[in-house]
C-alpha positions in Angstrom: 182.4 169.9 134.3 179.2 170.3 132.7 176.4 169.2 134.1 173.6 167.8 131.9 170.7 169.5 133.3 169.0 172.9 132.8 170.1 173.6 136.8 173.7 173.4 135.7 175.6 176.6 136.9 177.4 178.9 134.4 180.6 178.0 133.4 183.3 181.0 132.7 185.3 181.0 130.0 187.9 183.9 129.8 189.7 184.6 126.7 192.8 186.7 127.0 193.3 188.8 123.6 196.7 188.5 121.9 199.2 191.5 122.8 199.2 194.4 120.4 201.8 195.0 118.2 203.0 198.2 120.7 203.0 196.7 124.4 201.7 199.1 126.9 205.3 199.8 128.6 206.3 201.2 125.0 203.2 203.0 124.5 204.0 204.6 128.1 207.4 205.4 127.7 206.8 207.1 124.2 203.8 208.9 125.6 206.7 210.1 129.1 208.9 211.2 125.8 206.3 213.3 124.2 205.5 215.3 127.5 208.9 215.7 128.3 209.7 217.6 125.4 206.5 219.5 125.3 207.2 220.7 128.6 210.7 222.2 127.2 209.2 223.9 124.6 206.2 225.1 126.2 208.6 227.1 129.1 210.7 229.0 126.4 207.6 231.3 125.0 206.2 231.4 128.9 209.8 233.0 129.9 210.1 235.1 127.1 206.4 236.6 127.7 206.7 237.1 131.3 209.8 239.1 130.6 208.4 241.1 127.8 205.2 241.5 129.8 207.0 243.0 133.1 209.2 245.1 131.1 206.7 246.5 129.0 204.3 246.9 131.9 201.8 244.7 129.3 198.6 243.2 131.3 197.6 241.1 128.3 200.8 240.0 127.5 201.8 238.8 131.4 198.1 236.8 131.1 199.2 235.2 128.3 202.7 234.6 129.9 200.9 233.0 133.0 198.4 231.0 130.8 201.7 229.4 129.4 202.5 228.2 132.4 199.5 226.3 132.8 200.9 224.5 129.7 204.0 223.4 131.7 202.2 222.8 134.8 199.6 220.5 132.6 202.5 218.6 131.2 203.9 217.9 134.8 200.6 217.0 135.9 200.1 214.6 132.7 204.3 212.8 133.8 202.6 212.1 137.3 199.2 210.6 135.4 201.3 208.4 133.4 203.4 207.4 135.9 200.4 206.2 137.7 198.9 204.5 134.4 202.1 202.9 133.5 202.2 200.6 136.8 201.4 196.6 136.3 198.3 195.0 136.9 198.2 193.6 140.9 195.7 191.8 142.7 194.0 194.8 144.1 194.2 196.7 140.4 193.4 193.5 138.1 192.4 196.1 135.1 195.1 197.6 135.7 195.5 201.6 136.4 194.9 202.7 132.6 192.1 205.6 133.7 194.8 207.6 135.7 195.3 209.2 131.8 191.7 210.2 131.9 191.6 211.2 135.2 194.5 213.4 134.5 192.7 214.9 131.3 189.9 215.9 133.2 192.7 218.1 135.4 194.0 219.8 132.2 190.0 220.3 131.4 189.7 222.0 135.0 193.3 224.0 134.4 191.4 225.2 130.9 188.6 226.6 132.8 190.9 228.4 135.2 192.7 229.9 132.5 189.1 231.0 131.2 188.3 232.5 134.4 191.2 234.6 134.7 190.8 235.8 131.5 187.1 237.1 131.8 188.0 238.2 135.4 190.6 240.4 134.0 188.9 241.3 131.0 186.1 242.6 133.0 188.5 244.4 135.3 189.6 246.0 132.5 186.3 247.3 130.8 185.4 248.7 133.8 188.5 250.6 134.7 189.7 251.4 131.3 192.6 253.2 133.2 194.5 249.9 133.8 194.7 249.4 130.3 198.2 251.3 130.3 201.0 249.2 128.2 203.5 250.0 126.0 203.8 248.7 122.6 206.7 247.8 120.9 208.8 245.5 118.9 209.5 243.3 121.6 205.5 242.9 122.4 205.3 241.7 119.2 208.3 239.2 118.9 207.4 237.8 122.4 204.1 236.6 120.9 205.0 236.1 117.4 208.1 233.0 119.5 205.1 232.0 121.5 202.6 231.6 118.1 205.3 229.3 116.4 206.6 226.9 119.3 202.7 226.8 120.3 201.7 225.7 116.6 204.9 223.3 116.4 203.8 221.7 120.0 200.5 221.2 118.9 201.4 219.8 115.5 203.9 217.2 117.6 201.3 216.4 120.2 198.3 215.7 118.5 200.3 213.6 115.8 201.8 211.9 118.5 198.4 211.6 120.7 196.6 209.9 118.1 199.4 207.8 117.3 199.5 206.2 120.7 195.8 206.3 121.5 196.7 208.8 124.4 193.7 210.8 126.2 196.3 213.0 127.8 198.7 214.0 124.9 195.6 214.9 122.7 194.0 216.8 125.6 197.1 218.9 125.8 197.2 219.8 122.5 193.9 220.9 122.7 195.1 223.3 125.3 198.1 224.5 123.6 195.6 225.1 120.6 193.5 227.8 122.8 197.1 229.2 124.0 197.9 229.9 119.9 193.9 231.8 119.8 195.3 233.4 123.1 198.4 234.8 121.4 196.9 236.1 118.9 193.9 237.7 120.4 196.4 239.4 122.6 198.4 240.8 119.0 195.3 241.8 117.8 194.3 243.8 120.8 198.2 245.4 121.0 197.2 246.8 117.3 194.1 248.3 118.9 196.0 249.8 121.5 198.3 251.3 118.9 195.1 252.4 116.7 193.7 254.3 119.8 191.2 251.7 120.2 192.4 250.1 124.2 188.8 248.9 124.9 189.4 245.9 122.2 191.8 244.2 124.0 189.6 242.8 126.8 186.5 242.4 124.6 189.0 239.7 122.7 190.1 238.6 125.7 186.6 237.5 126.5 186.1 235.8 123.2 189.1 233.6 123.8 187.9 232.9 126.8 185.0 231.3 125.5 186.7 229.5 122.9 189.6 227.8 125.8 186.1 227.1 128.0 184.6 225.0 124.8 187.9 223.2 124.5 187.4 222.3 127.8 184.0 220.7 127.6 185.3 219.1 124.7 187.3 217.6 126.7 185.2 216.4 129.6 182.7 215.1 126.7 185.5 212.3 125.6 187.1 211.5 128.9 183.9 211.2 131.2 182.2 208.1 129.4 185.6 206.2 129.9 185.2 206.8 133.8 181.4 205.9 134.2 182.3 202.6 131.9 180.4 203.4 128.9 179.8 201.0 126.4 182.7 200.3 123.7 181.6 197.6 121.5 178.3 197.5 120.3 176.0 195.4 121.9 174.4 194.1 118.3 178.0 193.4 116.5 178.7 191.6 119.7 175.7 189.2 119.7 175.5 189.1 116.0 179.3 187.6 116.1 178.4 185.5 118.8 175.4 183.9 117.4 177.7 183.3 114.1 179.8 180.5 116.1 177.8 177.0 115.6 176.4 175.6 119.0 175.5 178.8 120.4 171.7 178.9 120.6 171.5 182.7 122.5 173.7 185.3 123.3 172.4 188.2 126.7 174.0 190.2 129.2 176.7 191.7 126.9 178.9 194.6 128.5 181.4 196.2 127.6 183.9 199.4 128.9 187.2 200.7 129.1 189.9 202.8 127.4 190.1 202.9 123.6 192.9 200.9 123.9 192.3 198.7 126.2 188.9 197.0 125.9 187.2 194.6 128.0 184.1 192.8 127.7 181.8 189.8 128.9 178.9 187.9 127.7 176.4 184.8 128.3 176.1 182.5 125.6 173.5 179.3 126.0 174.2 176.2 124.5 172.6 172.4 125.2 172.7 171.4 128.3 173.9 167.9 127.4 177.1 169.4 125.5 180.1 168.2 126.5 182.7 170.3 128.4 185.2 170.1 125.7 182.9 171.4 123.0 181.5 174.3 125.3 185.1 175.4 126.1 185.8 175.3 122.2 182.9 177.6 121.2 183.8 179.8 123.6 187.3 180.1 122.6 185.7 180.7 118.9 184.0 183.6 120.4 186.9 184.7 121.9 188.8 184.7 118.5 186.7 186.3 116.4 185.8 189.2 119.1 188.9 189.8 118.5 189.3 189.9 114.9 186.2 192.4 115.1 188.2 194.7 118.0 191.7 194.4 118.1 192.2 196.0 121.0 190.4 193.7 123.2 192.1 193.0 126.2 190.3 190.8 128.1 186.8 188.9 127.3 184.9 186.7 129.6 182.2 184.3 128.4 179.7 182.7 130.5 178.9 179.5 129.1 174.9 178.7 130.4 172.5 175.5 129.6 169.7 176.8 127.3 167.4 175.0 129.3 165.6 172.6 126.7 167.9 169.6 125.4 167.4 168.7 121.9 165.4 165.8 121.5 166.0 165.2 117.6 167.0 162.1 115.6 169.9 163.8 114.4 173.1 162.2 114.7 175.0 164.8 116.4 171.9 164.7 119.1 173.3 161.2 119.3 176.9 161.8 119.3 176.7 164.5 122.1 176.1 162.2 125.1 178.0 159.5 123.3 181.3 161.8 123.4 180.4 162.6 127.1 180.1 158.9 128.4 183.6 157.9 126.7 185.4 161.0 128.1 184.2 160.3 131.5 185.7 156.9 131.3 189.1 158.4 129.9 188.3 157.6 125.9 187.6 159.8 122.8 185.0 159.1 120.4 184.9 160.1 116.7 183.5 159.0 113.6 179.8 158.7 115.1 177.1 157.2 112.6 173.5 156.3 113.2 171.1 154.3 111.6 167.3 153.9 112.4 165.0 151.1 112.2 161.5 150.9 113.4 162.3 153.6 115.7 165.7 152.6 117.5 169.0 153.6 117.2 171.9 151.2 115.6 175.2 152.9 116.4 178.6 152.6 115.1 181.4 154.5 116.2 185.4 154.7 116.7 186.9 155.2 120.1 190.7 155.9 120.9 192.1 154.8 123.9 195.6 154.7 125.8 197.3 152.8 123.3 199.5 150.7 126.4 196.5 149.4 127.7 196.3 145.4 128.0 193.5 144.3 125.4 191.2 143.1 128.4 191.5 146.5 129.9 190.3 148.7 126.8 187.3 146.2 126.1 186.4 146.7 129.7 186.2 150.0 129.3 184.5 149.9 126.0 181.8 147.5 127.6 181.2 150.5 130.0 180.7 152.8 127.4 178.1 151.1 125.9 176.6 149.7 129.0 176.2 153.6 129.8 175.0 154.7 126.7 172.2 151.8 126.3 171.0 153.1 130.1 171.2 157.1 129.2 170.0 157.0 125.6 166.3 156.0 124.4 165.7 153.7 122.1 169.5 152.7 121.8 169.2 149.3 120.5 173.0 148.5 119.6 176.1 150.0 119.4 179.3 148.9 118.0 182.8 150.0 118.5 186.2 150.2 116.7 188.9 150.7 119.0 191.5 152.4 118.3 195.2 153.5 120.0 195.3 156.6 120.8 198.0 159.1 118.9 201.4 159.1 120.8 204.0 160.9 120.5 206.6 159.1 118.0 210.0 159.7 117.2 210.4 160.2 112.6 213.1 158.7 111.2 215.1 160.4 108.3 213.7 160.4 105.0 215.6 157.6 102.6 215.5 156.8 98.8 212.8 154.0 99.7 210.5 156.8 100.8 211.0 159.0 97.9 210.3 155.8 96.0 206.9 155.0 97.9 205.9 158.6 97.7 206.2 158.2 93.8 204.1 155.2 94.0 201.5 157.1 96.4 201.2 159.5 93.9 199.9 157.1 90.8 197.6 155.7 93.4 196.0 159.3 93.8 196.1 160.0 90.0 194.0 156.9 89.3 191.2 158.3 91.0 190.0 160.7 88.4 188.3 163.3 90.5 190.9 164.2 92.7 192.5 167.1 91.1 196.2 167.1 93.1 197.8 165.6 95.7 200.2 167.1 98.3 202.1 167.3 102.0 202.8 163.6 101.7 203.8 162.4 104.5 205.7 159.1 105.6 206.7 158.2 109.0 207.8 154.7 110.7 207.2 154.0 113.9 208.7 150.7 116.1 208.2 148.8 112.3 204.4 150.4 111.7 204.1 152.5 108.8 202.0 155.8 108.9 200.8 157.7 106.0 199.7 161.2 105.5 198.6 163.2 102.7 196.2 166.0 101.1 193.9 166.0 98.2 192.1 168.8 96.4 188.5 168.4 95.6 186.0 170.0 93.9 184.6 172.5 96.5 181.0 171.5 95.7 181.1 168.1 96.1 178.8 167.1 99.2 180.7 166.0 102.1 179.5 162.6 102.3 180.7 162.0 98.8 184.3 163.4 99.4 184.1 161.0 102.6 183.7 158.1 100.4 186.6 159.0 98.0 188.9 159.2 100.9 188.0 155.7 102.1 188.1 154.5 98.4 191.8 156.0 98.5 192.6 154.4 101.6 191.4 151.2 100.3 193.9 151.3 97.4 196.6 152.4 99.3 196.4 149.3 101.8 196.1 147.3 98.8 199.3 148.4 97.1 201.6 149.2 100.4 202.5 146.6 102.2 202.5 146.7 106.0 200.5 150.1 105.8 199.7 150.7 109.8 197.7 154.3 109.6 196.2 156.3 106.9 195.6 159.9 107.2 193.8 161.7 104.2 192.8 165.4 104.6 190.4 166.5 102.0 189.9 170.1 101.1 188.3 172.4 98.4 190.5 173.2 95.2 190.8 176.9 94.9 
């Protein structure tokens, strides 16, 4: 329960986001499938380049072949990372293990840097000792490189598209790694051309240029992955505050935090409300904040909303300021209250309201509860002169009879009665129920969207009066007024 004073401890409301169209298990299965396919494809140019490299004694082709080995190795590392990330949420891992995928992306970045180091080291060795450049260049050399380029270009296209559609860090990182291998193969092919033209030194120089490009890709992967690991803000604070303040009843918002992965965002925030607000209303407000935040961010996995008292209760003479404590008192005695009307005469309040109680209660017990509500209200609300209550049975689950011809005739009479009030544009969804001989009626009416709420309420009262006059035995009428489109 929310206490009345400003010293009340904060209440925590947790809003779980609705499941995304694709479940986490489906996502992880899709990532695993892509990694297995790309690993098989990466092994083909690896074996081809290593075989041709050793046959022709071409160090550049051999180096390119070992670079492709890292592709297959990164796929294996990725499969391990996805296997860890796909494990279900548990008590020890309440937020899951999705960050394991991000850690794996960093390992791929490390492999890129390792490739860069090997290329630079090999290139410097050749520049310092040109005699090492003793490669045989033939058709097989270019055929092996062409095979590598074609397969890797397809892998880049396939893996990058899959990574974007599955929101996978590891697939995008691995695709960038493979794109670097395409550049390596192109550079090696260019170096072989220069070797044929009698300029063997071009081979190690191009290798250094390609190494720099690979290192740049590794830095890019780190730049994209580290923010997730160190819990960088995912949702802009200003936007979250604006969305929360759009919910009526919230006075201020603070301590907004968010973190997580692109497809699994977690957030929490503190909202301040009137300290006299009921638990029910505070809970409803927090629920509405969560709903609006999920509309803004569809990948919001979980949002925790802390409800706190603002520290200063409202002391105005508004009807709402009276309705809040009255509803709280009623709820504390097992009742609910609606339609609170307040009048001010000589600085004192005269209140009229409807109170719903269990319909199976004997009248004397129901009256005792009403008396307690009235006594507590006069004791707790200053300047409350009188409170007049109308007792109603709370809604019950009842059985509904099948529609009969008599009901159809009654619906026609209802429609004619509605048409007698000119200001009502249309009427629809007329429902007639009978419960233990009591007739219950509900219907929707359309009014102009510009009509004041007080006028709309008077129209529904006028319609209810006419229906009760024309339909004998009508026990309950529910009229829902809505603006016409």
